[in-house]
Kinemage of the C-alpha trace (Angstrom):
@kinemage 1
@onewidth
@group {chain A} dominant
@subgroup {mainchain}
@vectorlist {calphas} color= white
{ca unk a 1} P 75.250 -83.548 6.930
{ca unk a 2} L 77.826 -81.603 4.918
{ca unk a 3} L 77.111 -78.638 2.699
{ca unk a 4} L 78.462 -78.447 -0.828
{ca unk a 5} L 78.316 -74.678 -0.611
{ca unk a 6} L 76.665 -72.178 1.696
{ca unk a 7} L 73.302 -71.156 0.221
{ca unk a 8} L 70.771 -68.669 1.508
{ca unk a 9} L 67.445 -70.028 0.345
{ca unk a 10} L 64.096 -68.229 0.196
{ca unk a 11} L 60.552 -69.032 -0.844
{ca unk a 12} L 57.755 -66.546 -1.649
{ca unk a 13} L 55.461 -65.655 1.230
{ca unk a 14} L 52.374 -67.865 0.847
{ca unk a 15} L 49.797 -67.898 3.663
{ca unk a 16} L 51.422 -69.449 6.759
{ca unk a 17} L 53.453 -72.095 4.949
{ca unk a 18} L 56.878 -70.465 4.820
{ca unk a 19} L 58.031 -72.191 7.986
{ca unk a 20} L 57.187 -75.542 6.417
{ca unk a 21} L 59.694 -74.757 3.660
{ca unk a 22} L 62.070 -73.227 6.213
{ca unk a 23} L 62.006 -76.411 8.273
{ca unk a 24} L 62.764 -78.631 5.292
{ca unk a 25} L 65.593 -76.409 4.019
{ca unk a 26} L 67.265 -76.111 7.418
{ca unk a 27} L 66.668 -79.581 8.846
{ca unk a 28} L 66.517 -81.704 5.713
{ca unk a 29} L 68.927 -79.828 3.439
{ca unk a 30} L 71.259 -78.242 6.023
{ca unk a 31} L 71.121 -74.842 4.361
{ca unk a 32} L 70.285 -71.365 5.591
{ca unk a 33} L 66.747 -70.133 5.083
{ca unk a 34} L 66.107 -66.421 4.575
{ca unk a 35} L 62.722 -65.234 5.760
{ca unk a 36} L 61.736 -61.978 4.114
{ca unk a 37} L 59.500 -59.452 5.931
{ca unk a 38} L 55.773 -60.135 6.106
{ca unk a 39} L 53.967 -58.866 3.054
{ca unk a 40} L 52.804 -55.255 3.050
{ca unk a 41} L 51.517 -52.787 0.476
{ca unk a 42} L 55.168 -52.311 -0.518
{ca unk a 43} L 55.330 -55.985 -1.514
{ca unk a 44} L 52.330 -55.579 -3.774
{ca unk a 45} L 53.587 -52.306 -5.243
{ca unk a 46} L 56.943 -53.864 -6.094
{ca unk a 47} L 55.295 -56.775 -7.852
{ca unk a 48} L 52.778 -54.597 -9.682
{ca unk a 49} L 55.524 -52.212 -10.802
{ca unk a 50} L 57.546 -54.852 -12.621
{ca unk a 51} L 54.917 -57.447 -13.602
{ca unk a 52} L 52.842 -57.307 -16.806
{ca unk a 53} L 49.531 -55.557 -16.156
{ca unk a 54} L 47.296 -58.459 -17.148
{ca unk a 55} L 48.835 -61.202 -15.009
{ca unk a 56} L 46.876 -62.300 -11.946
{ca unk a 57} L 47.346 -60.673 -8.571
{ca unk a 58} L 49.078 -63.701 -6.954
{ca unk a 59} L 51.907 -63.424 -9.478
{ca unk a 60} L 52.436 -59.785 -8.557
{ca unk a 61} L 52.431 -60.653 -4.866
{ca unk a 62} L 54.873 -63.532 -5.357
{ca unk a 63} L 57.173 -61.374 -7.494
{ca unk a 64} L 57.217 -58.633 -4.867
{ca unk a 65} L 57.922 -61.214 -2.172
{ca unk a 66} L 60.844 -62.575 -4.189
{ca unk a 67} L 62.331 -59.091 -4.532
{ca unk a 68} L 62.066 -58.596 -0.774
{ca unk a 69} L 63.720 -61.986 -0.221
{ca unk a 70} L 66.650 -60.964 -2.416
{ca unk a 71} L 66.857 -57.670 -0.547
{ca unk a 72} L 66.988 -59.639 2.715
{ca unk a 73} L 70.061 -61.531 1.529
{ca unk a 74} L 68.761 -64.614 -0.274
{ca unk a 75} L 70.896 -65.965 -3.111
{ca unk a 76} L 68.700 -68.938 -4.026
{ca unk a 77} L 64.989 -68.720 -4.838
{ca unk a 78} L 62.520 -71.592 -4.989
{ca unk a 79} L 59.510 -70.920 -7.188
{ca unk a 80} L 56.247 -72.722 -6.566
{ca unk a 81} L 54.481 -74.478 -9.440
{ca unk a 82} L 50.795 -74.329 -10.279
{ca unk a 83} L 48.107 -76.013 -12.352
{ca unk a 84} L 46.941 -72.854 -14.129
{ca unk a 85} L 48.955 -70.000 -15.657
{ca unk a 86} L 51.020 -70.033 -12.473
{ca unk a 87} L 52.824 -73.016 -13.962
{ca unk a 88} L 54.358 -70.659 -16.537
{ca unk a 89} L 55.036 -67.814 -14.146
{ca unk a 90} L 58.287 -69.224 -12.815
{ca unk a 91} L 60.107 -68.540 -16.053
{ca unk a 92} L 58.537 -65.077 -16.316
{ca unk a 93} L 59.495 -64.166 -12.741
{ca unk a 94} L 63.082 -65.269 -13.297
{ca unk a 95} L 63.382 -63.186 -16.451
{ca unk a 96} L 61.989 -60.092 -14.746
{ca unk a 97} L 64.313 -60.439 -11.754
{ca unk a 98} L 67.400 -60.965 -13.926
{ca unk a 99} L 66.445 -57.988 -16.083
{ca unk a 100} L 66.340 -55.950 -12.875
{ca unk a 101} L 69.978 -56.903 -12.272
{ca unk a 102} L 69.591 -59.463 -9.482
{ca unk a 103} L 72.001 -62.400 -9.403
{ca unk a 104} L 70.726 -65.598 -7.798
{ca unk a 105} L 70.286 -69.344 -8.126
{ca unk a 106} L 66.791 -70.308 -9.264
{ca unk a 107} L 64.894 -73.538 -8.691
{ca unk a 108} L 61.642 -73.476 -10.645
{ca unk a 109} L 59.602 -76.434 -9.421
{ca unk a 110} L 57.534 -76.357 -12.623
{ca unk a 111} L 60.602 -77.773 -14.386
{ca unk a 112} L 60.528 -80.878 -12.198
{ca unk a 113} L 56.835 -81.711 -11.796
{ca unk a 114} L 56.880 -84.853 -13.922
{ca unk a 115} L 55.538 -87.040 -11.132
{ca unk a 116} L 58.815 -88.996 -11.114
{ca unk a 117} L 60.737 -89.260 -7.870
{ca unk a 118} L 64.116 -88.875 -9.595
{ca unk a 119} L 63.110 -85.513 -11.071
{ca unk a 120} L 62.011 -84.118 -7.709
{ca unk a 121} L 65.311 -85.366 -6.327
{ca unk a 122} L 67.154 -83.377 -9.009
{ca unk a 123} L 65.500 -80.195 -7.774
{ca unk a 124} L 66.406 -80.923 -4.155
{ca unk a 125} L 69.996 -81.755 -5.054
{ca unk a 126} L 70.350 -78.238 -6.396
{ca unk a 127} L 69.927 -77.009 -2.837
{ca unk a 128} L 72.508 -79.413 -1.426
{ca unk a 129} L 74.013 -82.205 -3.579
{ca unk a 130} L 75.458 -83.841 -0.454
{ca unk a 131} L 72.109 -84.140 1.314
{ca unk a 132} L 71.236 -87.719 2.249
{ca unk a 133} L 67.982 -89.205 0.991
{ca unk a 134} L 67.014 -90.591 4.372
{ca unk a 135} L 67.540 -87.199 6.011
{ca unk a 136} L 65.529 -85.441 3.325
{ca unk a 137} L 62.712 -87.968 3.607
{ca unk a 138} L 62.563 -87.704 7.395
{ca unk a 139} L 62.557 -83.895 7.331
{ca unk a 140} L 60.019 -83.925 4.497
{ca unk a 141} L 57.572 -86.041 6.497
{ca unk a 142} L 58.053 -83.802 9.531
{ca unk a 143} L 57.489 -80.698 7.397
{ca unk a 144} L 54.280 -82.236 6.046
{ca unk a 145} L 53.166 -82.842 9.620
{ca unk a 146} L 53.845 -79.192 10.427
{ca unk a 147} L 51.778 -78.163 7.423
{ca unk a 148} L 48.846 -80.330 8.519
{ca unk a 149} L 49.094 -78.922 12.039
{ca unk a 150} L 49.032 -75.366 10.704
{ca unk a 151} L 45.937 -76.102 8.639
{ca unk a 152} L 44.205 -77.829 11.570
{ca unk a 153} L 44.917 -74.969 13.989
{ca unk a 154} L 43.736 -72.410 11.419
{ca unk a 155} L 40.455 -74.291 10.968
{ca unk a 156} L 39.861 -74.518 14.704
{ca unk a 157} L 40.755 -70.875 15.264
{ca unk a 158} L 38.437 -69.377 12.652
{ca unk a 159} L 35.531 -71.668 13.524
{ca unk a 160} L 35.596 -70.668 17.204
{ca unk a 161} L 37.154 -67.191 17.483
{ca unk a 162} L 33.849 -65.340 17.165
{ca unk a 163} L 32.290 -67.166 20.102
{ca unk a 164} L 35.048 -67.193 22.739
{ca unk a 165} L 34.923 -65.073 25.890
{ca unk a 166} L 38.343 -63.476 25.334
{ca unk a 167} L 39.138 -62.960 21.611
{ca unk a 168} L 42.418 -61.173 22.415
{ca unk a 169} L 43.730 -64.142 24.381
{ca unk a 170} L 42.369 -66.521 21.757
{ca unk a 171} L 44.339 -64.727 19.059
{ca unk a 172} L 47.460 -64.729 21.242
{ca unk a 173} L 47.291 -68.541 21.372
{ca unk a 174} L 47.124 -68.638 17.577
{ca unk a 175} L 50.016 -66.188 17.245
{ca unk a 176} L 52.092 -68.163 19.733
{ca unk a 177} L 51.499 -71.369 17.796
{ca unk a 178} L 52.772 -69.759 14.601
{ca unk a 179} L 55.819 -68.500 16.508
{ca unk a 180} L 56.465 -72.024 17.797
{ca unk a 181} L 56.404 -73.331 14.228
{ca unk a 182} L 58.848 -70.591 13.291
{ca unk a 183} L 61.307 -71.863 15.903
{ca unk a 184} L 60.716 -75.617 15.501
{ca unk a 185} L 63.898 -77.639 14.985
{ca unk a 186} L 62.584 -81.210 15.262
{ca unk a 187} L 59.414 -83.288 15.303
{ca unk a 188} L 59.105 -82.906 19.080
{ca unk a 189} L 58.921 -79.128 18.684
{ca unk a 190} L 56.265 -79.485 15.990
{ca unk a 191} L 54.078 -81.819 18.031
{ca unk a 192} L 54.546 -79.897 21.267
{ca unk a 193} L 53.572 -76.590 19.659
{ca unk a 194} L 50.433 -78.111 18.159
{ca unk a 195} L 49.338 -79.899 21.324
{ca unk a 196} L 49.978 -76.828 23.466
{ca unk a 197} L 47.907 -74.610 21.165
{ca unk a 198} L 45.024 -77.090 20.911
{ca unk a 199} L 44.910 -77.579 24.684
{ca unk a 200} L 44.933 -73.811 25.237
{ca unk a 201} L 42.069 -73.333 22.753
{ca unk a 202} L 40.012 -76.114 24.293
{ca unk a 203} L 40.482 -74.700 27.791
{ca unk a 204} L 38.789 -71.418 26.840
{ca unk a 205} L 34.974 -71.151 27.097
{ca unk a 206} L 33.168 -70.904 23.759
{ca unk a 207} L 29.452 -70.033 23.526
{ca unk a 208} L 27.940 -70.668 20.090
{ca unk a 209} L 24.348 -71.371 20.942
{ca unk a 210} L 22.306 -73.894 19.016
{ca unk a 211} L 22.331 -72.132 15.637
{ca unk a 212} L 25.496 -70.100 15.083
{ca unk a 213} L 25.932 -68.272 11.806
{ca unk a 214} L 27.998 -70.431 9.453
{ca unk a 215} L 29.721 -69.084 6.352
{ca unk a 216} L 31.806 -71.027 3.831
{ca unk a 217} L 34.780 -69.238 2.273
{ca unk a 218} L 35.973 -70.664 -1.032
{ca unk a 219} L 37.774 -69.515 -4.138
{ca unk a 220} L 41.123 -69.164 -5.850
{ca unk a 221} L 43.826 -71.230 -4.162
{ca unk a 222} L 46.299 -68.475 -3.256
{ca unk a 223} L 44.006 -65.548 -2.500
{ca unk a 224} L 41.564 -67.503 -0.345
{ca unk a 225} L 44.360 -68.854 1.899
{ca unk a 226} L 46.581 -65.799 2.178
{ca unk a 227} L 45.402 -63.295 4.780
{ca unk a 228} L 47.390 -60.419 3.272
{ca unk a 229} L 45.904 -61.010 -0.163
{ca unk a 230} L 42.294 -61.120 1.087
{ca unk a 231} L 42.588 -58.320 3.709
{ca unk a 232} L 42.210 -60.663 6.698
{ca unk a 233} L 38.791 -61.758 5.487
{ca unk a 234} L 38.437 -64.729 7.837
{ca unk a 235} L 39.610 -62.791 10.887
{ca unk a 236} L 37.137 -59.969 10.277
{ca unk a 237} L 34.283 -62.343 9.525
{ca unk a 238} L 34.958 -64.420 12.639
{ca unk a 239} L 35.064 -61.316 14.833
{ca unk a 240} L 31.541 -60.473 13.685
{ca unk a 241} L 30.362 -63.665 15.363
{ca unk a 242} L 30.510 -66.104 12.463
{ca unk a 243} L 31.710 -69.705 12.337
{ca unk a 244} L 34.053 -69.528 9.345
{ca unk a 245} L 34.717 -72.651 7.280
{ca unk a 246} L 37.369 -72.865 4.551
{ca unk a 247} L 38.094 -76.216 2.918
{ca unk a 248} L 40.757 -74.903 0.551
{ca unk a 249} L 44.193 -75.409 2.075
{ca unk a 250} L 47.261 -77.451 1.182
{ca unk a 251} L 46.276 -80.394 3.381
{ca unk a 252} L 42.835 -80.800 1.787
{ca unk a 253} L 43.678 -79.802 -1.781
{ca unk a 254} L 47.108 -81.423 -2.160
{ca unk a 255} L 47.249 -84.302 0.327
{ca unk a 256} L 43.684 -85.533 0.772
{ca unk a 257} L 42.031 -84.346 -2.435
{ca unk a 258} L 39.398 -86.844 -3.596
{ca unk a 259} L 40.242 -86.186 -7.254
{ca unk a 260} L 38.191 -84.948 -10.179
{ca unk a 261} L 36.776 -88.386 -11.026
{ca unk a 262} L 35.402 -88.747 -7.509
{ca unk a 263} L 34.095 -85.197 -7.276
{ca unk a 264} L 32.323 -84.977 -10.631
{ca unk a 265} L 29.532 -87.472 -9.779
{ca unk a 266} L 28.676 -85.246 -6.797
{ca unk a 267} L 28.358 -82.120 -8.946
{ca unk a 268} L 27.283 -83.554 -12.299
{ca unk a 269} L 24.098 -81.461 -12.373
{ca unk a 270} L 26.274 -78.334 -12.250
{ca unk a 271} L 29.524 -79.280 -13.965
{ca unk a 272} L 30.310 -82.028 -16.461
{ca unk a 273} L 33.866 -81.013 -17.329
{ca unk a 274} L 36.962 -79.883 -15.487
{ca unk a 275} L 37.152 -76.073 -15.599
{ca unk a 276} L 40.447 -75.349 -13.864
{ca unk a 277} L 42.737 -76.219 -10.963
{ca unk a 278} L 40.270 -75.564 -8.118
{ca unk a 279} L 36.959 -75.354 -9.979
{ca unk a 280} L 35.522 -78.791 -9.221
{ca unk a 281} L 36.526 -78.549 -5.568
{ca unk a 282} L 34.927 -75.126 -5.145
{ca unk a 283} L 31.690 -76.166 -6.854
{ca unk a 284} L 31.539 -79.312 -4.727
{ca unk a 285} L 32.271 -77.396 -1.515
{ca unk a 286} L 29.656 -74.741 -2.274
{ca unk a 287} L 27.035 -77.429 -2.886
{ca unk a 288} L 28.134 -79.378 0.206
{ca unk a 289} L 27.813 -76.343 2.481
{ca unk a 290} L 24.481 -75.353 0.928
{ca unk a 291} L 23.125 -78.839 1.569
{ca unk a 292} L 24.284 -78.617 5.199
{ca unk a 293} L 22.304 -75.435 5.727
{ca unk a 294} L 25.107 -72.893 5.880
{ca unk a 295} L 23.936 -69.294 6.100
{ca unk a 296} L 26.138 -67.902 3.334
{ca unk a 297} L 29.038 -68.430 0.943
{ca unk a 298} L 31.856 -66.026 0.129
{ca unk a 299} L 33.680 -66.578 -3.153
{ca unk a 300} L 37.204 -65.103 -3.242
{ca unk a 301} L 39.341 -64.642 -6.336
{ca unk a 302} L 42.087 -62.498 -7.733
{ca unk a 303} L 41.453 -60.201 -10.665
{ca unk a 304} L 41.884 -62.024 -13.957
{ca unk a 305} L 41.608 -65.543 -12.510
{ca unk a 306} L 39.871 -67.250 -15.433
{ca unk a 307} L 38.908 -70.555 -13.727
{ca unk a 308} L 37.189 -68.751 -10.861
{ca unk a 309} L 35.433 -66.342 -13.227
{ca unk a 310} L 34.111 -69.375 -15.125
{ca unk a 311} L 32.525 -70.972 -12.057
{ca unk a 312} L 30.665 -67.850 -10.925
{ca unk a 313} L 27.535 -68.699 -13.006
{ca unk a 314} L 27.600 -72.195 -11.513
{ca unk a 315} L 27.786 -70.786 -7.992
{ca unk a 316} L 24.857 -68.525 -8.830
{ca unk a 317} L 22.819 -71.607 -9.770
{ca unk a 318} L 23.692 -73.248 -6.457
{ca unk a 319} L 22.686 -70.040 -4.689
{ca unk a 320} L 19.338 -70.053 -6.478
{ca unk a 321} L 18.671 -73.764 -6.011
{ca unk a 322} L 19.448 -73.809 -2.292
{ca unk a 323} L 18.380 -70.233 -1.467
{ca unk a 324} L 21.782 -69.441 0.002
{ca unk a 325} L 23.347 -65.963 -0.402
{ca unk a 326} L 26.746 -65.630 -2.093
{ca unk a 327} L 29.114 -62.680 -1.811
{ca unk a 328} L 31.659 -62.383 -4.629
{ca unk a 329} L 34.945 -60.647 -3.740
{ca unk a 330} L 37.580 -59.855 -6.355
{ca unk a 331} L 40.988 -58.534 -5.323
{ca unk a 332} L 43.619 -56.739 -7.372
{ca unk a 333} L 46.794 -54.755 -6.795
{ca unk a 334} L 44.984 -51.407 -6.532
{ca unk a 335} L 42.470 -52.369 -3.855
{ca unk a 336} L 42.134 -50.982 -0.359
{ca unk a 337} L 40.307 -52.765 2.419
{ca unk a 338} L 37.649 -50.126 3.213
{ca unk a 339} L 35.262 -51.102 0.426
{ca unk a 340} L 35.626 -54.790 1.191
{ca unk a 341} L 34.888 -54.181 4.867
{ca unk a 342} L 31.680 -52.351 3.980
{ca unk a 343} L 30.512 -55.170 1.715
{ca unk a 344} L 31.390 -57.770 4.337
{ca unk a 345} L 29.422 -55.944 7.032
{ca unk a 346} L 26.418 -55.610 4.722
{ca unk a 347} L 26.611 -59.328 3.920
{ca unk a 348} L 26.732 -60.152 7.619
{ca unk a 349} L 23.717 -57.951 8.366
{ca unk a 350} L 21.759 -59.667 5.613
{ca unk a 351} L 22.486 -63.256 6.665
{ca unk a 352} L 21.864 -62.372 10.319
{ca unk a 353} L 18.421 -60.973 9.471
{ca unk a 354} L 17.592 -64.012 7.333
{ca unk a 355} L 18.619 -66.272 10.214
{ca unk a 356} L 16.293 -64.496 12.637
{ca unk a 357} L 13.383 -64.665 10.193
{ca unk a 358} L 13.891 -68.379 9.571
{ca unk a 359} L 14.272 -69.434 13.195
């Protein structure tokens, strides 16, 4: 496949999905992908420095990640779209970056989310006008498979890490899988990396007992999935000896989502109207886990996330109705992880004591 011009494309760091975009850009679009450094406090400080104070924390993180991508040599940025205020943030981020003096090509996916195939194709053609549809489609399906594999391995890892005999080796399998996705060049690489990781996990002894502690983690789409943004919440919780369940990921929310019309009958006693992009799903998942006898729920959101603030009273009702504890965690650009760790440990101690009393 020929290139119309040499582009160096980047995408904001979002959870573990950057290699999905990397794969599509390199294999499907035949362009160079620039991977910026993993997010650190510097990333957040950069975003917070130049973003308006009242925007949500994910915007600040994404803005900082974009700056680091430009610093790493990217000349073309792809901006994710969203169903809340994030849908307007693409234009704001571009204006901020251009005011800072950066020169770059910008593909704001919010400009193309009409649901029409030809409009999505327009966005992709900006990356490489000479790219062939069949090549893009093939690479797109393979990238989707990689994304589903990443989500599946994450689920397996966090549900079993706290009960394996060798947590260090268990984590090394997970890290190796992510490295394999980073290097993947074709569908064989994607499938081989997944199968190798799953086989390695399944070969390690896991001892959960009959009634392991189970905690559901739910909340705002970006913060709940991104380990940097939530201070490695799932890792820390799993290492305490908890089976961690998180429904919210791209596979569940964007590929296999049952839809508001199908979810509302299941939660009609708690919610009659749509309250935001992830509200119905989070209310449904909280109720589902409560009905299944989970030991606790952790609700994660960024500061200023209106939809997640709105559902907190609903979650409190579910907590009261099903006698299930809920820990609310709110993250912003000024936070450190010490306070969150203390609250998490206290929450664990409480649900562990309740478990022993109820056995």
